[in-house]
Every structure is written in structure tokens, then in C-alpha cells.
GUDOTOR-274307 format. One record per residue (C-alpha): x, y, z. Coordinates in steps of 0.05 Angstrom, whole numbers, plus 5000, padded with zeros to 4 digits. Layout:
@px = X | py = Y | pz = Z
...
//
This chain:
@px = 4704 | py = 4991 | pz = 4604
@px = 4641 | py = 5029 | pz = 4621
@px = 4631 | py = 5080 | pz = 4677
@px = 4599 | py = 5029 | pz = 4724
@px = 4659 | py = 4982 | pz = 4719
@px = 4705 | py = 5043 | pz = 4729
@px = 4665 | py = 5063 | pz = 4791
@px = 4672 | py = 4993 | pz = 4822
@px = 4746 | py = 4988 | pz = 4807
@px = 4757 | py = 5059 | pz = 4833
@px = 4723 | py = 5042 | pz = 4898
@px = 4763 | py = 4978 | pz = 4904
@px = 4829 | py = 5014 | pz = 4891
@px = 4813 | py = 5071 | pz = 4939
@px = 4792 | py = 5027 | pz = 4997
@px = 4845 | py = 4973 | pz = 4990
@px = 4905 | py = 5020 | pz = 4978
@px = 4907 | py = 5037 | pz = 5052
@px = 4870 | py = 4981 | pz = 5085
@px = 4916 | py = 4921 | pz = 5096
@px = 4882 | py = 4877 | pz = 5045
@px = 4923 | py = 4890 | pz = 4981
@px = 4898 | py = 4937 | pz = 4928
@px = 4936 | py = 4901 | pz = 4873
@px = 4906 | py = 4835 | pz = 4893
@px = 4836 | py = 4862 | pz = 4895
@px = 4844 | py = 4897 | pz = 4828
@px = 4869 | py = 4831 | pz = 4799
@px = 4807 | py = 4796 | pz = 4827
@px = 4760 | py = 4852 | pz = 4805
@px = 4789 | py = 4854 | pz = 4734
@px = 4784 | py = 4778 | pz = 4729
@px = 4711 | py = 4778 | pz = 4750
@px = 4694 | py = 4837 | pz = 4705
@px = 4733 | py = 4808 | pz = 4646
@px = 4782 | py = 4866 | pz = 4640
@px = 4858 | py = 4865 | pz = 4645
@px = 4909 | py = 4914 | pz = 4672
@px = 4946 | py = 4913 | pz = 4605
@px = 4885 | py = 4938 | pz = 4569
@px = 4872 | py = 4993 | pz = 4621
@px = 4942 | py = 5018 | pz = 4638
@px = 4921 | py = 5091 | pz = 4635
@px = 4863 | py = 5076 | pz = 4681
@px = 4910 | py = 5042 | pz = 4731
@px = 4956 | py = 5103 | pz = 4730
@px = 4897 | py = 5149 | pz = 4744
@px = 4875 | py = 5107 | pz = 4803
@px = 4945 | py = 5109 | pz = 4833
@px = 4948 | py = 5184 | pz = 4825
@px = 4880 | py = 5191 | pz = 4858
@px = 4900 | py = 5151 | pz = 4919
@px = 4965 | py = 5191 | pz = 4926
@px = 4926 | py = 5256 | pz = 4925
@px = 4877 | py = 5230 | pz = 4977
@px = 4936 | py = 5213 | pz = 5023
@px = 4965 | py = 5282 | pz = 5014
@px = 4897 | py = 5313 | pz = 5033
@px = 4889 | py = 5270 | pz = 5095
@px = 4962 | py = 5280 | pz = 5118
@px = 4968 | py = 5351 | pz = 5094
@px = 4988 | py = 5378 | pz = 5162
@px = 5043 | py = 5327 | pz = 5172
@px = 5068 | py = 5336 | pz = 5101
@px = 5065 | py = 5412 | pz = 5108
@px = 5104 | py = 5410 | pz = 5173
@px = 5157 | py = 5365 | pz = 5142
@px = 5162 | py = 5411 | pz = 5082
@px = 5170 | py = 5474 | pz = 5125
@px = 5219 | py = 5441 | pz = 5173
@px = 5261 | py = 5414 | pz = 5116
@px = 5266 | py = 5474 | pz = 5070
@px = 5259 | py = 5536 | pz = 5114
@px = 5320 | py = 5525 | pz = 5158
@px = 5391 | py = 5505 | pz = 5141
@px = 5400 | py = 5470 | pz = 5208
@px = 5392 | py = 5395 | pz = 5217
@px = 5327 | py = 5381 | pz = 5253
@px = 5277 | py = 5325 | pz = 5267
@px = 5237 | py = 5341 | pz = 5204
@px = 5298 | py = 5334 | pz = 5159
@px = 5317 | py = 5269 | pz = 5194
@px = 5246 | py = 5242 | pz = 5184
@px = 5247 | py = 5259 | pz = 5109
@px = 5315 | py = 5225 | pz = 5102
@px = 5286 | py = 5164 | pz = 5139
@px = 5229 | py = 5162 | pz = 5090
@px = 5276 | py = 5165 | pz = 5030
@px = 5322 | py = 5113 | pz = 5063
@px = 5263 | py = 5066 | pz = 5072
@px = 5247 | py = 5070 | pz = 4998
@px = 5316 | py = 5045 | pz = 4975
@px = 5295 | py = 4970 | pz = 4975
@px = 5231 | py = 4982 | pz = 4935
@px = 5269 | py = 5028 | pz = 4887
@px = 5320 | py = 4974 | pz = 4873
@px = 5267 | py = 4921 | pz = 4863
@px = 5221 | py = 4966 | pz = 4822
@px = 5273 | py = 4994 | pz = 4775
@px = 5320 | py = 4934 | pz = 4766
@px = 5281 | py = 4871 | pz = 4782
@px = 5206 | py = 4886 | pz = 4772
@px = 5202 | py = 4848 | pz = 4706
@px = 5243 | py = 4790 | pz = 4733
@px = 5199 | py = 4785 | pz = 4794
@px = 5136 | py = 4784 | pz = 4751
@px = 5165 | py = 4731 | pz = 4705
@px = 5190 | py = 4688 | pz = 4762
@px = 5127 | py = 4690 | pz = 4805
@px = 5077 | py = 4700 | pz = 4748
@px = 5009 | py = 4729 | pz = 4760
@px = 4937 | py = 4707 | pz = 4766
@px = 4890 | py = 4691 | pz = 4823
@px = 4931 | py = 4633 | pz = 4850
@px = 4989 | py = 4679 | pz = 4866
@px = 4941 | py = 4731 | pz = 4893
@px = 4908 | py = 4680 | pz = 4938
@px = 4974 | py = 4654 | pz = 4966
@px = 4999 | py = 4725 | pz = 4980
@px = 4934 | py = 4744 | pz = 5014
@px = 4944 | py = 4685 | pz = 5061
@px = 5015 | py = 4710 | pz = 5076
@px = 4985 | py = 4779 | pz = 5090
@px = 4935 | py = 4748 | pz = 5138
@px = 4991 | py = 4712 | pz = 5175
@px = 5033 | py = 4776 | pz = 5181
@px = 4974 | py = 4816 | pz = 5208
@px = 4956 | py = 4763 | pz = 5259
@px = 5028 | py = 4753 | pz = 5281
@px = 5041 | py = 4827 | pz = 5291
@px = 4979 | py = 4838 | pz = 5332
@px = 4991 | py = 4776 | pz = 5375
@px = 5064 | py = 4792 | pz = 5390
@px = 5049 | py = 4866 | pz = 5403
@px = 4996 | py = 4848 | pz = 5454
@px = 5041 | py = 4794 | pz = 5484
@px = 5098 | py = 4844 | pz = 5491
@px = 5051 | py = 4893 | pz = 5526
@px = 5027 | py = 4839 | pz = 5575
@px = 5097 | py = 4818 | pz = 5594
@px = 5120 | py = 4886 | pz = 5618
@px = 5094 | py = 4942 | pz = 5661
@px = 5141 | py = 4994 | pz = 5632
@px = 5099 | py = 5045 | pz = 5594
@px = 5152 | py = 5062 | pz = 5544
@px = 5159 | py = 4989 | pz = 5524
@px = 5085 | py = 4981 | pz = 5520
@px = 5078 | py = 5040 | pz = 5474
@px = 5140 | py = 5023 | pz = 5433
@px = 5191 | py = 5071 | pz = 5403
@px = 5196 | py = 5119 | pz = 5344
@px = 5220 | py = 5096 | pz = 5276
@px = 5296 | py = 5087 | pz = 5277
@px = 5344 | py = 5075 | pz = 5219
@px = 5342 | py = 5000 | pz = 5228
@px = 5267 | py = 5001 | pz = 5231
@px = 5262 | py = 5044 | pz = 5168
@px = 5305 | py = 4995 | pz = 5129
@px = 5267 | py = 4934 | pz = 5152
@px = 5200 | py = 4966 | pz = 5138
@px = 5227 | py = 4987 | pz = 5070
@px = 5245 | py = 4914 | pz = 5055
@px = 5174 | py = 4894 | pz = 5073
@px = 5148 | py = 4946 | pz = 5024
@px = 5194 | py = 4919 | pz = 4970
@px = 5168 | py = 4848 | pz = 4980
@px = 5097 | py = 4875 | pz = 4974
@px = 5106 | py = 4887 | pz = 4899
@px = 5074 | py = 4818 | pz = 4892
@px = 4998 | py = 4823 | pz = 4881
@px = 4962 | py = 4801 | pz = 4943
@px = 5016 | py = 4825 | pz = 4992
@px = 4987 | py = 4887 | pz = 5022
@px = 5035 | py = 4945 | pz = 5021
@px = 5004 | py = 4979 | pz = 5083
@px = 4993 | py = 4912 | pz = 5117
@px = 5064 | py = 4888 | pz = 5108
@px = 5096 | py = 4955 | pz = 5128
@px = 5051 | py = 4966 | pz = 5189
@px = 5057 | py = 4894 | pz = 5212
@px = 5133 | py = 4895 | pz = 5204
@px = 5138 | py = 4961 | pz = 5242
@px = 5096 | py = 4933 | pz = 5299
@px = 5140 | py = 4871 | pz = 5301
@px = 5201 | py = 4917 | pz = 5306
@px = 5169 | py = 4950 | pz = 5367
@px = 5151 | py = 5016 | pz = 5335
@px = 5093 | py = 5056 | pz = 5365
@px = 5026 | py = 5042 | pz = 5332
@px = 5013 | py = 5115 | pz = 5313
@px = 5084 | py = 5124 | pz = 5289
@px = 5086 | py = 5063 | pz = 5244
@px = 5018 | py = 5080 | pz = 5213
@px = 5041 | py = 5152 | pz = 5197
@px = 5108 | py = 5128 | pz = 5171
@px = 5075 | py = 5074 | pz = 5128
@px = 5027 | py = 5121 | pz = 5094
@px = 5080 | py = 5174 | pz = 5081
@px = 5131 | py = 5125 | pz = 5054
@px = 5081 | py = 5096 | pz = 5006
@px = 5074 | py = 5162 | pz = 4970
@px = 5143 | py = 5158 | pz = 4939
@px = 5139 | py = 5088 | pz = 4906
@px = 5066 | py = 5098 | pz = 4884
@px = 5084 | py = 5163 | pz = 4850
@px = 5146 | py = 5129 | pz = 4821
@px = 5105 | py = 5071 | pz = 4795
@px = 5055 | py = 5118 | pz = 4764
@px = 5112 | py = 5156 | pz = 4731
@px = 5143 | py = 5092 | pz = 4703
@px = 5075 | py = 5070 | pz = 4676
@px = 5066 | py = 5139 | pz = 4645
@px = 5134 | py = 5134 | pz = 4612
@px = 5115 | py = 5067 | pz = 4583
@px = 5054 | py = 5100 | pz = 4552
@px = 5095 | py = 5159 | pz = 4525
@px = 5151 | py = 5116 | pz = 4496
@px = 5102 | py = 5066 | pz = 4466
@px = 5124 | py = 5007 | pz = 4508
@px = 5051 | py = 5001 | pz = 4529
@px = 4987 | py = 5022 | pz = 4495
@px = 4927 | py = 5055 | pz = 4526
@px = 4862 | py = 5043 | pz = 4488
@px = 4814 | py = 5100 | pz = 4491
@px = 4766 | py = 5081 | pz = 4547
@px = 4733 | py = 5149 | pz = 4548
@px = 4736 | py = 5209 | pz = 4595
@px = 4674 | py = 5188 | pz = 4634
@px = 4703 | py = 5122 | pz = 4660
@px = 4769 | py = 5156 | pz = 4675
@px = 4736 | py = 5212 | pz = 4713
@px = 4688 | py = 5167 | pz = 4751
@px = 4744 | py = 5119 | pz = 4770
@px = 4790 | py = 5175 | pz = 4792
@px = 4738 | py = 5208 | pz = 4836
@px = 4716 | py = 5142 | pz = 4866
@px = 4788 | py = 5124 | pz = 4884
@px = 4802 | py = 5194 | pz = 4911
@px = 4741 | py = 5197 | pz = 4957
@px = 4745 | py = 5125 | pz = 4982
@px = 4821 | py = 5130 | pz = 4989
@px = 4814 | py = 5189 | pz = 5037
@px = 4762 | py = 5153 | pz = 5078
@px = 4804 | py = 5089 | pz = 5081
@px = 4866 | py = 5128 | pz = 5101
@px = 4832 | py = 5162 | pz = 5160
@px = 4799 | py = 5097 | pz = 5180
@px = 4864 | py = 5058 | pz = 5178
@px = 4899 | py = 5108 | pz = 5223
@px = 4845 | py = 5099 | pz = 5275
@px = 4845 | py = 5023 | pz = 5268
@px = 4920 | py = 5017 | pz = 5280
@px = 4914 | py = 5059 | pz = 5344
@px = 4860 | py = 5011 | pz = 5369
@px = 4901 | py = 4950 | pz = 5349
@px = 4845 | py = 4917 | pz = 5308
@px = 4884 | py = 4883 | pz = 5253
@px = 4856 | py = 4813 | pz = 5266
@px = 4792 | py = 4830 | pz = 5229
@px = 4832 | py = 4845 | pz = 5166
@px = 4872 | py = 4781 | pz = 5176
@px = 4807 | py = 4741 | pz = 5175
@px = 4783 | py = 4780 | pz = 5114
@px = 4849 | py = 4767 | pz = 5076
@px = 4844 | py = 4694 | pz = 5095
@px = 4773 | py = 4688 | pz = 5067
@px = 4789 | py = 4727 | pz = 5002
@px = 4854 | py = 4688 | pz = 4993
@px = 4818 | py = 4621 | pz = 4998
@px = 4765 | py = 4648 | pz = 4949
@px = 4819 | py = 4668 | pz = 4899
@px = 4854 | py = 4601 | pz = 4903
@px = 4789 | py = 4562 | pz = 4895
@px = 4766 | py = 4607 | pz = 4837
@px = 4832 | py = 4595 | pz = 4802
@px = 4822 | py = 4520 | pz = 4802
@px = 4747 | py = 4517 | pz = 4787
@px = 4738 | py = 4575 | pz = 4738
//
């Protein structure tokens, strides 16, 4: 892998990690078109994940700082502690799938652009459905609280967590599935976007840790691709990840998910067609 390929894949990872278009699906497409594979570039994939996590921490530093202070500076139970527990609770499904069933899921569903294309079509349907039903719910009532929705509750956290667990499949957008599911549950737009981006930090860090352990224990190999591609890819993912995170927070507030649904539909069709004609 040269630095230009690393730059392109870093930009793809950074943008698509937070936009509801599936970073794993786009990386699969990008690596297929560039002739590289994730197995050959495991260390590079780990670095991209770390970069996007750091960009999220930078963008949401005030929220994370407030949660940290509220959780560890007082012995009393408060809203910050409850929110942290909600985040951890929402990660139980993806933890179970990631630790105990990840290999089984990959073997059962396989990989490749056909799976990516099908999952992108599912993402498009979820985004369209959530926006349509949210607008329909707002039109059918004049009660402001119902229009705006409610804060994330225990039931919502678990359901959103299940959506995140399903999104381990390439092509199912993690942010798209969690945000769409939260909107379908009636959660406020701003609340579900914030919750989605904070909850994603835990499994992404966990995934990067598991991949790092595979490298350390020798279960996976990491060919030397050079410090320049690693650095370029890391910085590209970090910068574009921060931009995408801020952008997505604003998009959810304006309820503009249909555009991403159309995009996922187009890319999904492309992936399926490419699978059969390539």
C-alpha cells in the first residue's frame, strides 16, 4: 500500500464511520477496487479505527468531560452516572456478538461485495423508514413533547444496542442503524445522535483492542506497509472523522436522512452489480 491509497482509505473511513453509509462496507468496496485486502492491512485498519475514535472524543469533548466529572467526582447517583450506565448497558448486545459470535457470523454470512450491497440496501430502508415515521408521528399530533420525542430510556438503550450488534455486518451502517432505531423508538433527534456517537466509542475501541491482540499473539500478521502510509491514513481518518461527526449531528437535527438513504441505495446496487460482472 502506498501513501496515496492510504490517504483515500483514510478519508473513506473517516467520513463513513459517522455518516450513515457504513464505513466497513465502503472500506470493503475501496479495498476491492484498489486490490488490497483487510487481512493484509490489519494494522492499518486498527490505526484507522483509533483515529476515528480520537476524532469523536475531540468533537464531543465537552459531553465526555461532563460525564467523566459527574461520574467520578461525586459519590451520589446522578444523571451523568445513569447516562454512563445506559451507554454500557447498550453495548451488551454488541459485546456478546463481538466476543462470542463474531467468527460464526462472518462464516455464516460470508463477505464480499454481494453482502455489502445487500446490507447497504437494508441501511437505506431503515433510514427512509425512520424519517418517514418520525415525520408522520409529528404530523399526527400537536403535542410538543410527542413531536420532539423523549430522552433515551433503558428499553431504548437496549433496542439501540441490538441494532448496533446487527451492524457488525459490512454494509450495515453502525450510526445509521442506531440513529434510525432510536428515531423509530421515539427518542429525540439530538439525544439519539449524541447517544449513538458516544456508544460507538466502546465497541470501536474494543474491536481495535481485539485486533491488536491478534497481532500481538500472532493470530494475524501485519506486513510492514511503512510509517508514511500509516501516518497519512491516520491523519486523513482523524480529520475527516471530526468533520463527519459534526456534520452528522447537524444533519440529524434537520431530519435529512433521506439523502443518505438514496446514496446507500445507489452504492448498494453498484456493489451488487460489480460482484456479478467483475
